[in-house]
N, C-alpha and C positions, 0 to 999 in steps of 0.2 A: 271364769269359773278354770281351775287349776285342771290340769290332764290326768289321768288315774296313775300311769307311770307316777308320775311326780307326789302323789297326794299316797299314796302306798310307799314310798321308799322313805321319804317323808314321817309318815304317821310310824312305819318301824322304826325310825330313828330316835323321833320325840321319844316312841312307846320305851325303848331299851336303856332310852337316860334318865326316864323318869325310873325304873324298873330299880335299874346299878343303880341312882342316888341313893334308892329310897333302903338298898344293900349292901351301901356302904361301909356299914359298922360291924356284917357280915364278912364271913372269907372268900364268897362266892364271888368268881369270875365270870366274866361273860360266857354263856355256852350252860356252863353248869346250873343254872336255874329249872332251865325245859328238860335237864334231867333228870333233874329232881321231880318236876312237875310230871314226868313222865313214867318216874320208878313208882313212884307212888300207887298206878293202877298197874305198873306192871316190872313191880321188885323180881328177878331173878332174869332179867329177859339176857339174851347176848350182847355182845356187844357190836353187831352188825342189824339187831332189832334198833339197837335204838338209833346206831347211824339213819336207819331209815327213818324211824317213827320224829327225830327231831331232826332231818334235814340237814342233817351234817354229814364230813366226807369222811371216809372210816381212819385217814391220816388224823384228821380233829377230832373225833370222837376219843380216841386215846390219846392226846393229850389230855384232852377235856378230863376224859377218866384218872388220868394218870393225875393229873391237880387235886382230883378230888380223892381218889387214894390217900393221896399223902396229906391232907386233911383230917383222914378219918371217917368222910361221909359216905365212901363207899367199902363194900370188899370186893374181888371176885375171884372166885372160885371156880373151876372146870369139877362137870356135875358126870353122871355115871360113865367115868374113864376116857370120855372125849378129851382128849387132847389138843385139839385147835381150838375147840373155842372155849370163851369166858363166859362164866354167867357173872349180872354184876348184883350184888344187893345191898340196898344200904342198912348203912347203921343205924345204933340211935339218935347217934349224935347225927345224921344225914337226918332221920326222917324228923327231930325238931327243927331244924332249918327248914326242912320240906312242908313246913305247915304254916312256917312264918311266910315262904315264898307264897303258897298257896294265899295267905292272908293280903300280901300286898299286889299281887297278881288280882284279888278280889278288887280291893282299894281302887286300884289302876284301871279297869274295867268301870267299877262306878263313877268315878267322875270322868271315865270317855262316853259315858252313855248315859249323863245327868239330867238334861235335856232334849230325852227322847220319851216319848213312850213308851209301853211296853209292847205295842202292836208292832210299833217304827222299827224299834229295836229287834224284836222279831225279824221282820222285814227283814233291814240290812243282813241277821246272821243269817236267814237262808238264801238273800242274794252272793252275798261272800262266802258261801259255804260252798255256791253253784260254780263262782269264779275260783276259788282253789279246785276243785274238780276240772275246771275248765282248763287248768295250768296244769294238771296230774295230769291229762291224758295228751296233751298236744308239748310234743317233745321234739 
């Protein structure tokens, strides 16, 4: 059996490849699908909030958002006179693309768990959530 670190890194690479292959007819680049997915529930978040939620460095999120803004997927606004932080909102084009991304996420997830019972799927997600929490608390 392969080591956990190998399976985790390989799984991420395979998942990312499947995702980007499915999105090849869109304008999206790596990093942008997860930002759209985050904005689905948190539209109007600051760049700092997006960076934290998507596990991106500040410089990376700026680059990702610049590309998304150039494609008309998001707009950035300053709110309440705060000149220090931008809030990011999806445009109609961004919302349409987000729905497509969500469908692809669901399809890949179904492929991932296709031969596992609902019970095993729930158990795996509970364990993986605990692993995620452990990784977040040990720095």
